[in-house]
C-alpha positions in Angstrom: 50.8 93.2 79.0 52.9 95.7 77.1 49.9 97.9 76.4 48.9 97.7 80.1 52.4 98.7 81.2 52.4 101.6 78.6 49.0 102.8 79.9 50.3 102.7 83.5 53.5 104.6 82.6 51.5 107.2 80.7 49.2 107.7 83.7 52.2 108.2 86.0 53.7 110.7 83.6 50.4 112.6 83.4 50.1 112.7 87.2 53.7 113.9 87.6 53.0 116.7 85.1 49.8 117.7 86.8 51.5 117.9 90.2 53.8 120.5 88.7 56.8 119.7 90.9 59.1 118.5 88.2 59.5 119.6 84.6 58.9 116.4 82.6 60.6 115.3 79.3 58.3 112.7 77.9 59.5 109.4 76.5 58.6 110.3 72.9 60.7 113.5 73.2 63.6 111.5 74.7 63.4 109.0 71.9 63.5 111.7 69.3 66.6 113.3 70.9 68.3 109.9 71.2 67.4 109.0 67.5 69.1 112.3 66.5 72.3 111.1 68.2 71.9 107.6 66.8 72.0 106.1 70.3 70.9 102.5 70.5 68.7 102.3 73.6 66.7 99.1 72.9 68.8 97.1 75.4 68.7 99.8 78.1 67.3 98.1 81.2 69.5 99.2 84.1 70.1 102.4 86.1 73.6 103.1 84.5 72.1 103.0 81.1 69.2 105.3 82.2 71.7 107.7 83.6 73.6 107.8 80.3 70.3 108.6 78.5 69.6 111.3 81.0 73.0 112.9 80.3 72.4 112.7 76.5 69.0 114.4 76.7 70.2 117.0 79.2 68.1 116.2 82.3 69.1 116.4 86.0 67.0 113.4 87.1 65.4 110.5 85.5 62.4 108.3 86.7 62.7 104.6 86.2 60.8 101.7 87.5 59.0 98.4 86.9 55.6 96.8 87.1 55.4 93.2 88.0 52.8 90.6 89.1 53.3 87.8 91.6 50.3 85.6 92.0 47.3 88.0 92.1 49.4 90.9 93.4 50.6 93.7 91.2 53.6 95.7 92.3 54.8 99.1 91.0 58.3 100.2 91.9 59.5 103.6 90.8 62.6 105.7 91.6 64.1 109.1 90.9 67.8 108.9 90.0 70.3 111.7 89.9 71.9 111.8 86.4 75.0 113.5 87.8 75.7 110.9 90.6 73.7 107.9 89.5 72.3 107.7 93.1 68.6 107.0 93.8 67.1 110.2 95.3 63.6 108.9 96.0 61.7 105.7 95.7 58.1 104.6 95.7 56.3 101.3 95.7 52.6 100.4 95.5 51.3 96.9 95.8 47.7 95.9 94.9 46.0 92.6 95.0 43.2 92.4 92.5 42.4 93.7 89.0 45.0 95.8 87.2 42.4 98.6 86.8 43.1 99.8 90.4 46.7 100.5 89.4 45.6 102.8 86.7 43.0 104.7 88.8 44.7 104.8 92.2 48.1 103.2 92.1 49.9 105.6 89.7 48.5 108.6 91.7 49.9 107.1 94.9 53.3 106.5 93.3 53.4 110.1 92.0 52.6 111.5 95.4 55.2 109.4 97.0 57.9 110.5 94.5 57.2 114.2 95.2 57.2 114.0 99.0 
């Protein structure tokens, strides 16, 4: 499950980069910057913590979200949050009933398009 979530996250990141609307700081670069500052981010699961991380790495907005499964339906929820105000600027959801493969090939693309609208 963790590998699937990582693959979906990477696909969303790649799609956001290819759309060229936002300049993206990838998770590995953020981790490196946070490690330099000795910031313990392992328990970071909420918006306020994500905003703190955004401030530390010097970004204006941060993308967060979740992937869940209820029964046979996968749900992707993503949002762009202002680091300055902590407010959600845009949100996107994508629900799919079936195999997880569809999220990788279509779902992440649909979420990316929704986030840049």
